[in-house]
C-alpha positions in Angstrom: 21.0 6.1 29.1 18.5 3.2 28.9 16.9 2.3 25.6 13.5 1.1 24.5 12.7 0.0 20.9 9.0 -0.1 20.0 6.9 -0.3 16.8 3.5 1.3 16.5 1.2 -1.1 14.5 -2.5 -0.8 13.6 -5.1 -1.0 10.9 -5.0 1.8 8.3 -6.4 5.1 9.6 -6.6 4.1 13.2 -4.3 7.0 14.2 -0.7 5.7 14.3 1.0 8.7 12.7 -1.1 11.2 14.7 -0.1 9.4 17.9 3.6 9.5 17.0 3.2 13.3 16.6 1.9 13.5 20.1 4.7 11.3 21.5 7.2 13.5 19.8 5.7 16.6 21.5 5.6 14.8 24.9 9.3 13.8 24.4 10.2 17.4 23.7 11.3 16.8 20.0 9.9 20.3 19.0 10.6 23.7 20.3 7.7 25.4 22.1 7.4 28.0 19.4 7.9 25.6 16.5 5.1 25.3 14.0 4.4 21.6 13.3 2.2 20.1 10.5 -0.2 17.3 11.3 1.3 13.8 10.6 4.8 15.1 10.5 6.1 11.5 10.0 4.3 11.3 6.6 6.9 13.2 4.6 6.0 11.9 1.1 3.5 14.0 -0.8 1.3 11.0 -1.6 1.3 10.0 2.1 0.1 13.4 3.1 -2.5 13.7 0.4 -4.0 10.2 1.0 -3.5 10.2 4.8 -1.7 6.8 4.7 1.8 5.7 5.7 3.6 4.0 2.8 7.2 3.5 4.2 8.1 2.8 7.8 9.6 5.8 9.6 12.2 5.7 12.4 12.2 8.4 15.1 13.7 8.8 18.5 12.4 10.7 21.6 14.0 11.2 25.0 11.8 10.9 28.1 13.1 11.1 31.6 16.3 9.0 31.5 15.2 6.9 28.5 15.9 6.9 24.8 12.8 5.6 23.1 13.2 4.6 19.4 9.8 4.6 17.7 9.0 3.0 14.3 5.8 4.2 12.7 4.6 1.4 10.4 2.2 1.3 7.5 -1.3 0.0 8.2 -2.2 -1.0 4.7 -1.6 -4.7 3.9 0.1 -3.8 0.6 3.0 -2.4 2.6 3.0 -5.3 5.1 6.6 -6.1 4.0 7.7 -3.1 6.1 5.8 -4.4 9.2 7.2 -7.9 9.2 10.8 -6.7 8.9 10.4 -4.0 11.6 9.4 -6.7 14.1 13.0 -7.9 13.9 14.3 -4.5 15.1 12.1 -3.9 18.2 11.4 -5.5 21.6 7.8 -4.4 21.9 4.9 -3.0 20.0 2.0 -0.6 20.6 -1.1 -2.1 19.0 -3.5 0.8 18.2 -7.2 0.0 17.9 -10.0 2.5 17.0 -12.4 2.7 20.0 -15.3 2.9 17.5 -14.3 0.5 14.7 -12.6 -2.2 16.9 -10.4 -4.8 15.4 -10.1 -4.8 11.6 -8.4 -7.1 9.0 -5.1 -5.2 9.1 -5.2 -5.3 13.0 -5.1 -9.1 12.7 -2.4 -8.9 10.1 0.0 -6.7 12.0 -0.6 -8.4 15.3 0.1 -11.8 13.7 3.5 -10.4 12.5 4.3 -9.1 16.0 3.4 -12.4 17.7 5.4 -14.4 15.2 8.4 -12.3 16.1 7.6 -12.6 19.8 7.6 -8.9 20.6 5.7 -7.8 23.7 2.5 -5.9 22.9 0.8 -3.0 24.7 -2.8 -2.2 23.6 -3.7 1.4 23.0 -7.4 2.2 22.5 -7.4 5.4 20.4 -10.1 7.9 19.5 -11.6 7.5 23.0 -13.4 10.8 22.5 -15.6 9.5 19.7 -19.3 9.3 20.3 -21.2 6.0 20.6 -18.2 3.9 21.4 -18.3 0.6 23.4 -14.8 0.2 24.9 -15.5 -3.0 26.7 -16.7 -4.7 23.5 -13.5 -3.5 21.7 -11.3 -4.9 24.5 -13.2 -8.2 24.2 -12.5 -8.2 20.4 -8.8 -7.5 21.0 -8.5 -10.4 23.6 -10.4 -12.7 21.2 -8.0 -11.8 18.4 -4.9 -12.5 20.7 -6.4 -16.0 21.5 -7.3 -16.8 17.9 -3.7 -15.9 16.8 -2.3 -18.2 19.5 -0.6 -15.6 21.7 1.4 -17.0 24.6 -0.1 -16.7 28.0 2.2 -14.0 29.2 1.0 -11.7 26.3 -2.7 -12.3 27.1 -2.4 -10.1 30.2 -1.6 -7.1 28.1 -1.5 -3.5 29.5 -4.0 -1.0 28.0 -3.8 2.7 27.6 -6.6 5.0 26.3 -5.8 8.0 24.1 -7.2 10.6 21.9 -4.3 11.2 19.6 -6.2 14.1 17.9 -6.6 16.0 21.1 -3.3 14.9 22.6 -4.7 13.2 25.7 -4.2 9.9 27.5 -5.3 7.9 30.5 -5.0 4.4 32.1 -8.8 4.4 32.6 -11.4 3.7 29.9 -13.6 6.5 31.2 -13.1 9.5 28.7 -13.6 11.9 31.6 -10.2 10.8 33.1 -8.2 11.8 30.0 -5.1 13.9 30.9 -3.2 16.3 28.7 -0.1 14.8 27.0 1.1 11.3 26.4 2.9 10.7 29.7 0.7 7.6 30.4 1.8 6.1 27.1 5.5 6.9 27.7 5.4 5.5 31.2 3.7 2.3 30.1 6.3 1.8 27.4 9.1 2.2 29.9 7.5 -0.1 32.5 6.3 -2.8 30.1 8.7 -3.1 27.1 11.9 -4.9 27.9 15.3 -3.4 27.4 17.1 -4.7 24.2 18.8 -8.0 24.9 22.2 -6.9 23.7 25.9 -7.1 24.8 28.3 -4.3 23.9 31.3 -6.4 24.7 30.5 -9.2 22.1 31.6 -9.0 18.5 29.4 -6.8 16.2 26.1 -8.1 14.9 23.8 -5.7 12.9 21.1 -7.3 10.8 19.7 -5.2 8.0 15.9 -4.9 8.2 15.0 -1.9 6.1 16.6 -0.2 3.1 16.9 3.4 2.0 18.7 5.0 -0.9 20.2 8.3 -1.9 22.2 9.5 -4.8 25.3 10.4 -2.7 26.0 7.2 -0.8 23.8 4.7 -2.7 21.9 2.0 -0.8 21.6 2.4 3.0 20.9 -0.5 5.4 18.9 0.2 8.5 18.7 -2.2 11.5 19.2 -2.6 15.3 22.7 -3.4 16.6 22.2 -6.7 18.5 25.8 -6.9 19.8 29.0 -4.8 19.8 29.4 -1.4 18.3 30.4 0.2 15.0 32.4 3.3 14.1 32.6 5.3 10.9 35.6 4.0 8.7 35.6 0.6 10.4 36.2 -2.3 8.1 33.6 -4.9 8.7 32.5 -8.3 7.3 29.0 -8.9 6.0 27.4 -12.4 5.6 25.4 -12.4 2.4 22.1 -14.1 1.8 23.8 -16.9 -0.1 26.1 -17.7 2.8 29.2 -16.0 1.4 31.1 -13.2 3.2 32.4 -9.9 2.0 34.5 -7.1 3.7 33.6 -3.4 3.3 34.4 0.0 4.9 31.7 1.9 6.7 31.5 5.2 4.8 28.6 6.8 6.8 26.7 6.1 10.0 23.3 7.7 10.7 21.3 7.9 13.9 17.8 9.3 14.5 16.6 12.1 16.7 13.1 13.6 16.5 12.4 14.0 12.8 16.0 14.2 11.7 18.5 11.6 10.5 21.9 12.7 11.7 25.4 11.6 10.8 27.1 10.0 13.8 30.5 8.6 14.5 29.6 5.5 16.5 26.6 3.4 17.2 26.3 1.0 20.2 24.4 -2.2 21.0 20.6 -1.6 21.2 20.8 1.5 18.9 18.8 1.7 15.6 21.1 3.0 13.0 21.6 3.3 9.2 24.9 2.2 7.6 26.3 3.1 4.1 29.3 1.7 2.3 28.2 -1.4 0.4 26.3 -0.7 -2.8 24.3 -3.9 -2.9 23.6 -4.4 0.9 20.4 -6.5 1.3 17.6 -7.1 3.9 18.4 -10.1 6.1 22.2 -9.8 5.8 24.3 -9.4 9.0 27.1 -6.9 9.4 29.7 -8.5 11.7 33.1 -7.8 13.2 36.0 -8.0 10.7 36.7 -11.7 9.8 34.3 -12.9 12.6 31.2 -13.8 10.6 28.3 -14.8 12.9 25.0 -14.3 10.9 21.6 -13.9 12.6 18.7 -16.1 11.4 17.4 -14.9 8.0 14.3 -12.7 7.9 11.4 -14.4 6.1 9.7 -12.1 3.6 6.3 -12.7 2.1 6.4 -13.0 -1.6 4.6 -10.6 -4.1 1.1 -11.7 -4.9 0.3 -9.4 -7.8 2.0 -8.4 -11.1 1.6 -6.0 -13.9 3.4 -5.3 -17.2 4.9 -1.8 -17.5 5.9 -0.6 -21.0 7.0 2.4 -22.9 4.1 4.5 -24.1 2.9 3.5 -27.6 -0.2 5.7 -27.9 -0.5 8.4 -30.6 -0.1 11.0 -27.8 3.3 9.6 -26.7 5.9 12.3 -25.9 3.4 15.2 -25.6 3.4 15.4 -21.8 6.4 13.7 -20.3 10.2 14.1 -20.5 11.2 10.6 -19.5 9.9 8.3 -22.2 12.7 5.8 -23.2 13.0 2.2 -22.1 16.4 2.9 -20.6 15.0 5.7 -18.3 12.0 3.6 -17.2 14.2 0.6 -16.5 16.7 2.7 -14.4 13.8 4.1 -12.4 12.2 0.7 -11.8 15.4 -0.9 -10.7 16.2 2.1 -8.5 12.9 1.5 -6.7 13.9 -2.1 -5.9 17.0 -0.7 -4.2 14.8 0.4 -1.2 11.6 -1.7 -1.6 12.4 -5.4 -1.2 8.7 -6.3 -1.6 9.0 -5.2 -5.3 10.4 -7.4 -8.1 11.2 -6.3 -11.6 12.0 -8.5 -14.6 12.6 -7.3 -18.2 10.6 -9.2 -20.9 13.1 -10.5 -23.5 13.2 -8.6 -26.8 10.7 -6.0 -25.7 10.4 -2.6 -24.0 8.3 -4.0 -21.3 8.9 -5.3 -17.7 6.9 -7.5 -15.4 6.6 -5.7 -12.0 5.5 -7.7 -9.0 4.3 -6.3 -5.7 2.0 -6.9 -2.7 -1.2 -5.4 -4.1 -2.9 -2.9 -6.4 -2.1 0.0 -4.0 1.5 -0.9 -3.7 2.0 -0.8 -7.5 -0.3 2.2 -8.1 1.8 4.3 -5.6 4.9 3.5 -7.7 3.1 4.5 -10.9 1.9 7.7 -9.3 5.4 8.6 -8.1 6.8 8.0 -11.6 4.1 10.1 -13.2 4.9 13.0 -10.9 8.6 12.7 -11.8 7.8 13.2 -15.5 7.6 9.6 -16.8 5.3 8.4 -19.5 4.4 4.7 -19.6 1.6 2.2 -20.1 0.6 -0.6 -17.8 -1.6 -3.7 -18.1 -4.3 -5.1 -15.9 -3.0 -6.4 -12.6 -2.8 -10.3 -12.5 -2.4 -12.5 -9.5 0.8 -14.6 -9.3 0.1 -18.3 -9.7 2.5 -20.7 -7.9 2.9 -24.4 -8.2 3.0 -26.0 -4.7 3.6 -29.8 -4.6 2.6 -30.1 -8.2 -0.7 -28.2 -7.7 -1.5 -24.8 -9.2 -2.2 -22.4 -6.3 -3.4 -18.8 -6.1 -3.4 -16.2 -3.3 -6.5 -15.9 -1.1 -7.4 -12.9 1.2 -9.5 -12.2 4.3 -12.1 -9.7 3.3 -14.1 -7.5 5.7 -17.0 -5.3 4.6 -19.1 -2.8 6.6 -22.2 -1.7 4.7 -25.6 -0.1 5.4 -28.2 -2.8 5.8 -30.0 -1.8 2.6 -27.0 -2.9 0.4 -26.3 -6.2 2.1 -28.2 -8.3 -0.5 -26.5 -6.8 -3.5 -23.0 -7.2 -2.0 -23.6 -10.9 -1.0 -25.0 -11.7 -4.5 -22.0 -10.0 -6.2 -19.4 -11.7 -3.9 -21.1 -15.0 -4.3 -20.7 -14.8 -8.1 -16.9 -14.1 -7.4 -16.5 -17.3 -5.4 -16.2 -15.7 -2.0 -17.0 -17.8 1.1 -19.0 -16.0 3.8 -17.5 -16.7 7.3 -19.5 -14.4 9.5 -22.3 -11.9 9.4 -22.8 -9.4 12.2 -25.9 -7.3 11.8 -26.4 -4.1 13.8 -29.2 -1.5 13.8 -28.1 0.4 10.6 -25.0 -1.5 9.3 -23.8 -5.1 8.8 -20.3 -6.4 9.0 -19.5 -9.3 6.5 -16.4 -11.4 6.8 -15.3 -13.5 3.8 -12.4 -15.5 2.4 -11.9 -14.8 -1.3 -9.4 -15.5 -4.1 -7.4 -12.4 -4.9 -8.6 -12.8 -8.5 -12.1 -12.3 -7.2 -11.2 -8.8 -5.9 -9.8 -7.6 -9.2 -12.2 -5.1 -10.7 -14.5 -5.3 -7.6 -13.5 -2.0 -5.8 -15.2 0.3 -8.4 -18.3 -2.0 -8.4 -18.4 -2.0 -4.6 -18.5 1.8 -4.4 -21.3 1.9 -7.0 -23.3 -0.8 -5.2 -23.0 0.9 -1.8 -23.3 4.5 -3.2 -20.0 5.3 -1.5 -21.2 4.4 2.0 -19.4 1.0 2.2 -16.1 0.3 4.0 -13.9 -2.4 2.6 -10.6 -3.9 3.7 -8.7 -7.0 2.7 -5.5 -8.8 3.8 -3.4 -11.5 2.2 -4.2 -14.9 3.9 -2.4 -17.7 2.1 -2.0 -19.7 -1.1 -4.6 -22.3 -1.9 -5.3 -24.6 -4.8 -6.6 -22.6 -7.8 -10.4 -22.4 -8.2 -11.9 -23.2 -11.6 -14.3 -20.3 -11.7 -13.4 -17.5 -14.1 -12.7 -14.3 -12.1 -11.3 -10.9 -12.5 -12.7 -9.7 -15.8 -15.1 -6.8 -16.1 -18.4 -8.1 -17.5 -19.7 -4.7 -18.8 -18.6 -3.3 -22.2 -16.9 0.0 -23.0 -17.4 2.8 -25.5 -14.3 3.1 -27.7 -13.4 6.1 -29.9 -13.2 5.5 -33.7 -11.7 8.9 -34.6 -8.9 11.2 -33.3 -9.5 14.8 -32.4 -11.3 17.0 -29.9 -14.5 15.6 -28.4 -17.5 17.8 -29.2 -20.7 18.5 -27.2 -22.7 17.5 -30.3 -21.1 14.0 -30.6 -21.1 13.3 -26.8 -24.8 14.2 -26.6 -25.6 11.4 -29.0 -23.2 8.9 -27.5 -24.1 9.4 -23.8 -27.5 7.7 -24.3 -25.5 4.5 -24.9 -23.9 4.5 -21.5 -21.7 6.5 -19.1 -19.1 8.9 -20.4 -15.5 9.2 -18.9 -14.7 12.4 -20.9 -16.1 15.8 -21.5 -16.2 18.1 -24.5 -12.8 19.6 -25.5 -10.8 16.5 -24.4 -8.3 15.2 -27.0 -9.0 11.6 -27.9 -7.5 9.1 -30.3 -8.8 6.0 -32.1 -8.9 3.0 -29.6 -9.1 5.2 -26.5 -11.9 4.2 -24.0 -14.2 7.2 -23.6 -17.1 5.6 -21.7 -18.9 2.6 -20.3 -21.5 0.7 -22.4 -24.8 -0.3 -20.9 -24.4 -3.8 -22.2 -21.8 -6.5 -22.0 -20.1 -5.8 -25.4 -17.7 -3.1 -26.6 -19.1 -0.4 -28.9 -17.1 1.8 -31.3 -18.4 5.4 -31.2 -17.5 8.7 -32.8 -17.1 11.5 -30.1 -15.4 14.1 -32.4 -18.2 14.5 -35.0 -19.3 18.1 -35.7 -22.8 19.2 -36.7 -23.0 20.3 -40.3 -23.8 24.0 -40.2 -26.5 25.3 -42.6 -27.2 28.7 -41.2 -26.2 31.2 -38.5 -28.9 30.2 -36.1 -27.8 26.5 -35.9 -24.2 27.4 -35.5 -24.8 28.3 -31.9 -26.9 25.3 -31.0 -23.9 23.5 -29.2 -24.1 26.2 -26.6 -27.5 24.9 -25.4 -26.5 21.2 -25.1 -26.8 20.0 -21.6 -24.6 17.0 -20.9 -24.3 14.7 -17.9 -21.3 15.0 -15.7 -18.7 12.4 -16.8 -17.5 9.7 -14.3 -14.2 10.7 -12.8 -11.7 7.9 -12.7 -8.7 7.8 -10.3 -5.5 5.9 -11.2 -6.6 3.0 -8.9 -10.1 3.1 -10.5 -8.5 2.7 -14.0 -6.3 -0.2 -13.0 -9.3 -1.8 -11.3 -11.5 -1.3 -14.3 -9.5 -2.4 -17.4 -9.7 -5.9 -18.9 -6.8 -8.0 -20.2 -7.1 -6.6 -23.7 -6.8 -3.0 -22.4 -4.0 -0.7 -21.0 -3.8 2.4 -18.9 -1.6 5.1 -20.5 0.0 7.3 -17.8 1.6 10.7 -18.4 2.5 13.6 -16.0 -0.8 15.4 -16.7 -3.3 12.5 -17.2 -4.1 8.9 -17.4 -6.2 7.3 -20.2 -7.7 3.9 -20.7 -7.2 2.4 -24.2 -7.4 -0.9 -26.1 -4.2 -2.8 -26.8 -5.1 -2.8 -30.5 -6.0 0.8 -31.4 -7.3 0.4 -34.9 -11.1 -0.4 -34.9 -11.0 -2.7 -38.0 -7.9 -4.7 -36.7 -9.5 -5.1 -33.3 -12.7 -6.5 -34.7 -10.7 -9.0 -36.8 -8.7 -10.1 -33.7 -11.9 -10.4 -31.5 -13.5 -12.6 -34.3 -10.4 -14.9 -34.3 -10.5 -15.2 -30.5 -14.2 -16.1 -30.5 -13.6 -18.7 -33.3 -10.8 -20.2 -31.4 -12.9 -20.5 -28.2 -15.7 -22.1 -30.2 -13.3 -24.7 -31.7 -11.9 -25.6 -28.3 -15.5 -26.2 -27.0 
């Protein structure tokens, strides 16, 4: 049986996982009477809730006389580490582009990774059934992107298929009226255009590890494509490590992929994508070879983390009330277990403390880890995200990002003013009838704390996406700190309607009556650029029966709801987010009001002396 290995790549929310569902149906992966959820490849709860792919998924379908291995990749730049490694496993890619939105920042990012790995692309224009689309314009954008990224001439003559993944139709013609039921046009294009794996079964074994998985029974599992030879369960093999040394180990388990299942297999052949277990510390980039015949493949280059946060044990007055997993030992075990399968994540213990520096590829990357830990019963506290500064040729450098924004025309002025103050460089401005697309390059520091502000400025109608570009010399401008002040509780207890009624005229509340608060907890946002200590637990002194029911008539504004990402985006460097299984709270590092005021006075005096 002939094999094709292909990755599906695209900007976030352009329909990759939905298209994979349809390819699985066309390939007969499901029984005719089997009930299938939408986005079956997104198996993680958070993936299903948010409609995003976090971890790359491997599946396999059989079509005619072909075995087609499909890798569904994440679209979000924070999980780009998955994309770049997958390109080492495949011979072609299906670049999915939304027929309405066209090319977006992550489209550029994932296509760049594919072209760097020299895998052959097919372009798939998805959502062809959407109204008000301009397919010819989108195709021009795609071709321009190929040229800008320096695609070789043979890739510029790419084949195009048109699909509606939602409806399960496809065509080789851009006219929506020509759409046919099923994904046969996509399957046939893959078979005709994507080359067969360049492998040789008769050569000694070469299997390079590109992805990692982990389970409690067999430990770390390495996933990759067999470039040469074959491997059996119980074979003794040699692995060439990242540092150039070699080590022998026995293959305990082999796994293959079929439909949605990972199956135990006895043998895997050249061209197959398989998972191998038996070495507890197997790593991405290492090559599994024939016993005593080390022949390593070129190392896989991995982009380094660009953002870091400090994780610590929960030190708030409410510590231990919600969670079961509180201790430094449990948190450390969990963090290091995550590094077993996520090579884009780095963890370092801070000496003589119960804190760790956790580095990742972006705020979403780290917030997904925090959310998973919260759901597992952990309690912890985390600091404001900070960009990782590198020294390159003796110069301090910081990460910069490509930023693309689509906003209604009425908000363009506010957005440009705000981004200008954050040091962003405007590259392009494309005004349409009702919306304008703005393209910027901005320091990653300039985006910290911007997302919440962006949604407020555009009243929720703006679309924003950004992708890591490169490290550049550090800018002198001060970026990343919230300029507005907060309302901080001075007392512990239950918040009362009476107290909140008097406090909310000072700003915007984050809590409602009946919420348990403690001294030092952030309960709202001040109208001005300084922090204000407020009492939200005060009760009205009762003097008679009539006034004892007055609280029932208090009408309060709805508090601002803050998601986990909102909280991480919002806090300043002197603040923390406390995370428990049932809630997250923003708080000051120094909880006691008097101590905090003394500390702030010392800092101001120090700054004055330095000037």
